[in-house]
N, C-alpha and C positions, 0 to 999 in steps of 0.2 A: 333639480337636474333631471329627475325621473319624469316629472310632468312635462318638461321641455322636450325630451326625446319621444314621449308618448304623443305630444301634439304634432311633432314632426312626422311621426309614423301615420297619424291620422291625415295630415296634409298630403302625404305621398299617396295614401289610399284614395283620398278625394280627387287628386290629380289623375290617378290612373282610371278611376271610375268616370271622371269627366271626359278623358280622352276616349274611353270605350264607348260611352253614350254619344259622344260627338261623331265617332266613326259610324255608329249604328244609325244615327239620324242623317248623316251624309248619305249612307246607302239608301235609306228610305226616300230621301229627297231625289236621288238619282232614279229610283224606281218610279216615283211620281212623274218625273219628266219623261222617262222612257215609255210609260203607259200613254201619255199624251202623244208622243211621237208615233207609237203603234196605231193609235186611233186615227191620227192624221194620215198615215200611210194607207190604212184600210179605206178611209174615205176617198182619198185621191185615186186609189186603184179602182174603186167602184165607179167613181165619176169618170175616170179615164176610159173604162170599158164602154160606158154609154156614149161618151164623147166620140170615140172612134166609130161606133155604129152610126151616130148622127152625121158625122162627116161623110160617111159612105153614102147615106141617103141624100145629103145636100149635093155631093159631087154628081150624083145621078139626076139631079134636078128636082128631087122630091123633098122640098123644104118642109112641108107639113109633117112628114114622118121624122125628119131630123129634129124638129121642134118637139115632137112627142117623145123622142128618145131623151132629149135634154130634160124635159119635165119628169120623165121616169127617173132620171139620174138624181134630180133634186129631191124627189120623193124618197128615193132610196137613202140618200144622205140624211134626210130628216128621220127616216125610220131607224137608221143605225145610230144617230146621235141623240135622238129624243125618246123614241118608243122603247128601244131595248133597255136603256138605263132606267126609264120610268117603270117598266115592268120587272126587270131583273135586279135593279139597284146598282148595276155596274156596267161600264162599257167593256168592250172586248179587251182593251189594253189593261183596264183595271182588274179584270178577272185573271189575266195572265200574270200580273205582278202582285196579285193578292192585296189590293188596296180598295178603299171604298170612300166615296164622298158622302158626307152626312151633314145635316143642318146642325149648327151649334146648339140649338135648343132641343135637339132630339126629335123634332117633328119631321114628317115625311117631306122630302124635297118636292117642290111644285114643278109642274111641267114648264113653267116660265124660267125657273132657275136652271133646269136641265137644258132648255133650249139656249139660254144665254151662255152658259158655261161650255156645253159640249158642241153646240152647232155654231153659234156666232163666234165665240172666242177661239175654239180649237180648230174649226174648219174654215170659216171665212177669213180669219186672221191667222191661220195656222202657222206658217213659217215665222211671221212676225211675233206671234204669241210665244212660240217655242224659244226664239232667240231672246226676246225681252224677259221671259221667265228665268232663263239661265243667267242672264246678265244681272237681273234684280237679285236673284239668289246669291250669286257670287259677291256682289258689292255689299248687299245688306247683311247677309248671314255669315259669310266667310270672312270678309275683310273688316267690316265696321262693327257689327253687333256680336258676331261669333255665336249666334244662337240659331240653331237649325229649325227651331219650332216656330219662328216668326212666320205668320201666314203670308202667302202671296197676295198681291192687291185684289185679284179677282175673288179669292176666298173671303177676304175682309168685306168686299163690296156685296157679295151674295150671301154673307153670313153662313158660310160653309167651312168645313174642315175635312181633311183627308185622314183616314185612319188606316192603320196597318192591320190587315187580317191575318198575316202570317204568324203573329204572336198568339193567336187564339188556339 
């Protein structure tokens, strides 16, 4: 009888711990998604400023200057999405939400990994990427598996994982 009540007590503790870690992991997943959203908004804002300038030049008939403005916009996006994470290790959104993307084998991320993840996936396919990530997370992690540590497809493909720096 005593061992039965002891095992029930342990079960209750395990359930409470499981719920606690589930909520913590859900908050971490939301922070990952919000950091991608912040990075996308910053990229769109930079691109928008250059685009408005280019439109002004094209409206005045100076297409060459407009094209130069658009090239500057693309270079700015590449700078924000590739160079900053390569040198600093994090994008602006990741710094704000205290997360970092690392390789699973603890090696330094390559410029190609950073380009594919931050520039191609997050910027070129930004809205689609954000929506599909949220849907994948909800279906796979919340409804089916109920494990918030399952990597998103782009992390599995690029052999990366996102770590929480707020716990350090």
